DSSP file (Angstrom, degrees, kcal/mol; ACC not computed):
  #  RESIDUE AA STRUCTURE BP1 BP2  ACC     N-H-->O    O-->H-N    N-H-->O    O-->H-N    TCO  KAPPA ALPHA  PHI   PSI    X-CA   Y-CA   Z-CA
    1    1 A X     >        0   0    0      0, 0.0     4,-2.1     0, 0.0     5,-0.2   0.000 360.0 360.0 360.0 -40.5    0.0    0.0    0.0
    2    2 A X  H  >  +     0   0    0      1,-0.2     4,-2.3     2,-0.2     5,-0.2   0.941 360.0  51.7 -70.9 -39.8    2.8    2.5    0.8
    3    3 A X  H  > S+     0   0    0      1,-0.2     4,-2.5     2,-0.2     5,-0.2   0.903 110.5  49.9 -51.6 -48.8    4.5    1.6   -2.6
    4    4 A X  H  > S+     0   0    0      1,-0.2     4,-2.5     2,-0.2    -1,-0.2   0.902 111.0  47.3 -62.4 -42.8    1.1    2.3   -4.4
    5    5 A X  H  X S+     0   0    0     -4,-2.1     4,-2.8     2,-0.2    -1,-0.2   0.910 110.9  52.1 -67.1 -39.9    0.6    5.6   -2.7
    6    6 A X  H  X S+     0   0    0     -4,-2.3     4,-2.3     2,-0.2    -2,-0.2   0.964 113.2  44.0 -63.6 -46.8    4.3    6.7   -3.5
    7    7 A X  H  X S+     0   0    0     -4,-2.5     4,-3.1     1,-0.2     5,-0.3   0.941 112.0  53.7 -63.7 -42.5    3.9    5.9   -7.2
    8    8 A X  H  X S+     0   0    0     -4,-2.5     4,-2.4    -5,-0.2    -1,-0.2   0.913 110.8  46.7 -57.8 -42.0    0.5    7.6   -7.2
    9    9 A X  H  X S+     0   0    0     -4,-2.8     4,-2.6     2,-0.2    -1,-0.2   0.905 113.1  50.0 -62.1 -42.3    2.2   10.8   -5.7
   10   10 A X  H  X S+     0   0    0     -4,-2.3     4,-2.7     2,-0.2     5,-0.2   0.931 112.3  45.4 -63.9 -46.8    4.9   10.6   -8.2
   11   11 A X  H  X S+     0   0    0     -4,-3.1     4,-2.3     1,-0.2    -1,-0.2   0.906 114.2  48.9 -64.2 -42.5    2.5   10.3  -11.1
   12   12 A X  H  X S+     0   0    0     -4,-2.4     4,-2.4    -5,-0.3    -1,-0.2   0.879 110.6  51.6 -60.7 -39.0    0.3   13.1   -9.8
   13   13 A X  H  X S+     0   0    0     -4,-2.6     4,-2.4     2,-0.2    -2,-0.2   0.947 112.0  44.5 -65.7 -49.4    3.3   15.3   -9.3
   14   14 A X  H  X S+     0   0    0     -4,-2.7     4,-2.1     2,-0.2    -2,-0.2   0.880 113.4  52.3 -62.2 -37.1    4.6   14.7  -13.0
   15   15 A X  H  X S+     0   0    0     -4,-2.3     4,-2.4    -5,-0.2    -1,-0.2   0.938 109.7  47.9 -62.7 -47.9    1.1   15.2  -14.3
   16   16 A X  H  X S+     0   0    0     -4,-2.4     4,-2.6     1,-0.2    -2,-0.2   0.868 111.7  51.7 -59.9 -40.1    0.7   18.5  -12.4
   17   17 A X  H  X S+     0   0    0     -4,-2.4     4,-2.8     1,-0.2    -1,-0.2   0.897 109.1  49.3 -64.1 -40.8    4.1   19.6  -13.7
   18   18 A X  H  X S+     0   0    0     -4,-2.1     4,-2.5     2,-0.2    -2,-0.2   0.897 110.9  49.1 -67.3 -39.9    3.1   18.8  -17.2
   19   19 A X  H  X S+     0   0    0     -4,-2.4     4,-2.7     2,-0.2     5,-0.2   0.912 111.7  48.9 -62.7 -42.8   -0.1   20.7  -16.9
   20   20 A X  H  X S+     0   0    0     -4,-2.6     4,-2.7     2,-0.2    -2,-0.2   0.940 112.8  48.1 -63.8 -43.2    1.7   23.7  -15.5
   21   21 A X  H  X S+     0   0    0     -4,-2.8     4,-3.2     1,-0.2    -2,-0.2   0.929 112.4  50.7 -60.6 -40.5    4.4   23.5  -18.3
   22   22 A X  H  X S+     0   0    0     -4,-2.5     4,-2.3     1,-0.2    -1,-0.2   0.883 111.5  45.2 -65.7 -40.0    1.5   23.2  -20.9
   23   23 A X  H  X S+     0   0    0     -4,-2.7     4,-2.7     2,-0.2    -1,-0.2   0.887 111.8  52.2 -73.3 -33.5   -0.4   26.2  -19.5
   24   24 A X  H  X S+     0   0    0     -4,-2.7     4,-2.8    -5,-0.2    -2,-0.2   0.951 111.6  49.3 -62.8 -45.7    2.9   28.2  -19.4
   25   25 A X  H  X S+     0   0    0     -4,-3.2     4,-2.4     1,-0.2    -2,-0.2   0.918 111.5  47.9 -51.9 -49.3    3.5   27.2  -23.1
   26   26 A X  H  X S+     0   0    0     -4,-2.3     4,-2.4     1,-0.2    -1,-0.2   0.878 110.0  51.4 -63.4 -41.4    0.0   28.3  -24.0
   27   27 A X  H  X S+     0   0    0     -4,-2.7     4,-2.8     2,-0.2     5,-0.2   0.937 110.4  49.2 -59.0 -48.7    0.3   31.5  -22.2
   28   28 A X  H  X S+     0   0    0     -4,-2.8     4,-2.7     1,-0.2    -2,-0.2   0.924 111.6  49.7 -56.1 -45.5    3.6   32.3  -24.1
   29   29 A X  H  X S+     0   0    0     -4,-2.4     4,-1.9     2,-0.2    -1,-0.2   0.900 111.2  49.7 -59.0 -44.5    2.0   31.4  -27.4
   30   30 A X  H  X S+     0   0    0     -4,-2.4     4,-2.6     2,-0.2     5,-0.2   0.912 110.3  49.3 -64.6 -45.6   -0.9   33.7  -26.6
   31   31 A X  H  X S+     0   0    0     -4,-2.8     4,-2.5     1,-0.2    -2,-0.2   0.931 112.4  48.6 -62.1 -45.1    1.3   36.6  -25.6
   32   32 A X  H  X S+     0   0    0     -4,-2.7     4,-2.0    -5,-0.2    -1,-0.2   0.811 111.8  48.1 -69.9 -26.0    3.3   36.1  -28.9
   33   33 A X  H  X S+     0   0    0     -4,-1.9     4,-3.0     2,-0.2    -1,-0.2   0.897 111.8  50.4 -74.2 -42.2    0.2   36.0  -31.0
   34   34 A X  H  X S+     0   0    0     -4,-2.6     4,-3.0     2,-0.2     5,-0.2   0.930 111.1  49.0 -61.0 -43.4   -1.2   39.1  -29.3
   35   35 A X  H  X S+     0   0    0     -4,-2.5     4,-2.7    -5,-0.2    -2,-0.2   0.958 112.0  48.4 -59.0 -50.3    2.1   40.9  -29.9
   36   36 A X  H  X S+     0   0    0     -4,-2.0     4,-3.0     1,-0.2    -2,-0.2   0.924 110.6  50.9 -56.8 -45.4    2.1   39.9  -33.5
   37   37 A X  H  X S+     0   0    0     -4,-3.0     4,-2.5     1,-0.2    -1,-0.2   0.925 111.9  47.6 -56.4 -48.0   -1.5   41.0  -33.9
   38   38 A X  H  X S+     0   0    0     -4,-3.0     4,-2.3     2,-0.2    -1,-0.2   0.896 113.6  47.4 -58.2 -43.2   -0.6   44.4  -32.4
   39   39 A X  H  X S+     0   0    0     -4,-2.7     4,-2.8    -5,-0.2    -2,-0.2   0.925 111.2  52.1 -63.5 -43.1    2.4   44.7  -34.7
   40   40 A X  H  < S+     0   0    0     -4,-3.0    -2,-0.2     1,-0.2    -1,-0.2   0.895 110.2  48.5 -60.8 -44.6    0.2   43.7  -37.7
   41   41 A X  H  < S+     0   0    0     -4,-2.5     3,-0.4     1,-0.2    -1,-0.2   0.890 117.3  40.1 -70.9 -37.9   -2.3   46.4  -36.9
   42   42 A X  H  < S+     0   0    0     -4,-2.3    -2,-0.2     1,-0.2    -1,-0.2   0.803 131.6  25.4 -79.9 -24.5    0.2   49.2  -36.4
   43   43 A X  S  < S+     0   0    0     -4,-2.8    -1,-0.2    -5,-0.2    -2,-0.2  -0.627  80.1 176.0-132.2  73.9    2.4   48.1  -39.3
   44   44 A X        -     0   0    0     -3,-0.4     3,-0.1    -2,-0.2    -3,-0.1  -0.328  44.6 -85.5 -72.4 161.1    0.3   46.2  -41.9
   45   45 A X    >>  -     0   0    0      1,-0.1     3,-1.7     2,-0.1     4,-0.6  -0.335  61.2 -84.5 -60.2 152.8    1.8   45.0  -45.2
   46   46 A X  T 34 S+     0   0    0      1,-0.3    -1,-0.1     2,-0.1    -3,-0.0  -0.369 115.3  15.6 -63.0 133.7    1.7   47.7  -47.8
   47   47 A X  T 3> S+     0   0    0     -3,-0.1     4,-2.1    -2,-0.0    -1,-0.3   0.140  99.5  99.3  90.4 -17.9   -1.6   47.8  -49.7
   48   48 A X  H <> S+     0   0    0     -3,-1.7     4,-2.2     2,-0.2     5,-0.2   0.958  87.2  38.4 -67.0 -47.2   -3.4   45.7  -47.1
   49   49 A X  H  X S+     0   0    0     -4,-0.6     4,-2.5     1,-0.2     5,-0.4   0.908 117.9  50.1 -68.2 -41.7   -5.2   48.5  -45.3
   50   50 A X  H  > S+     0   0    0      1,-0.2     4,-0.9     2,-0.2     7,-0.2   0.893 113.0  47.5 -65.5 -37.0   -5.8   50.4  -48.5
   51   51 A X  H  < S+     0   0    0     -4,-2.1    -2,-0.2     1,-0.2    -1,-0.2   0.943 122.0  31.1 -67.8 -47.4   -7.3   47.3  -50.2
   52   52 A X  H  < S+     0   0    0     -4,-2.2    -2,-0.2    -5,-0.2    -3,-0.2   0.785 125.7  35.5 -90.3 -23.8   -9.6   46.2  -47.4
   53   53 A X  H  < S+     0   0    0     -4,-2.5     2,-0.2    -5,-0.2    -3,-0.2   0.545  90.9  94.7-117.6  -0.8  -10.7   49.3  -45.6
   54   54 A X  S >X S-     0   0    0     -4,-0.9     3,-1.2    -5,-0.4     4,-0.5  -0.536  78.8-119.5 -84.8 160.5  -11.0   52.0  -48.3
   55   55 A X  H >> S+     0   0    0      1,-0.3     4,-1.3    -2,-0.2     3,-0.8   0.769 106.7  71.3 -72.1 -21.3  -14.4   52.7  -50.0
   56   56 A X  H 3> S+     0   0    0      1,-0.3     4,-0.8     2,-0.2    -1,-0.3   0.803  90.6  62.6 -65.9 -26.5  -13.2   51.8  -53.5
   57   57 A X  H <4 S+     0   0    0     -3,-1.2     3,-0.3    -7,-0.2    -1,-0.3   0.876 106.4  44.1 -62.0 -39.1  -13.1   48.1  -52.3
   58   58 A X  H << S+     0   0    0     -3,-0.8    -1,-0.2    -4,-0.5    -2,-0.2   0.806 111.9  52.8 -78.8 -27.5  -16.9   48.3  -51.7
   59   59 A X  H  <        0   0    0     -4,-1.3    -1,-0.2     1,-0.2    -2,-0.2   0.566 360.0 360.0 -88.8  -7.2  -17.6   50.1  -55.0
   60   60 A X     <        0   0    0     -4,-0.8    -1,-0.2    -3,-0.3    -2,-0.1   0.517 360.0 360.0 -65.8 360.0  -15.7   47.5  -57.2
């Protein structure tokens, strides 16, 4: 029984650590994507903003 509980604790610990690492990774990805979206909004590729947001696009 002692052995069983020790293995259970070890498994639980590694699982928790993996979950924490996974959430940290997701948070890093989220921050990166947000940063890229902000960069894209402030510096869009040439012609992107003009093509999609100018009135001529609607009148074509």
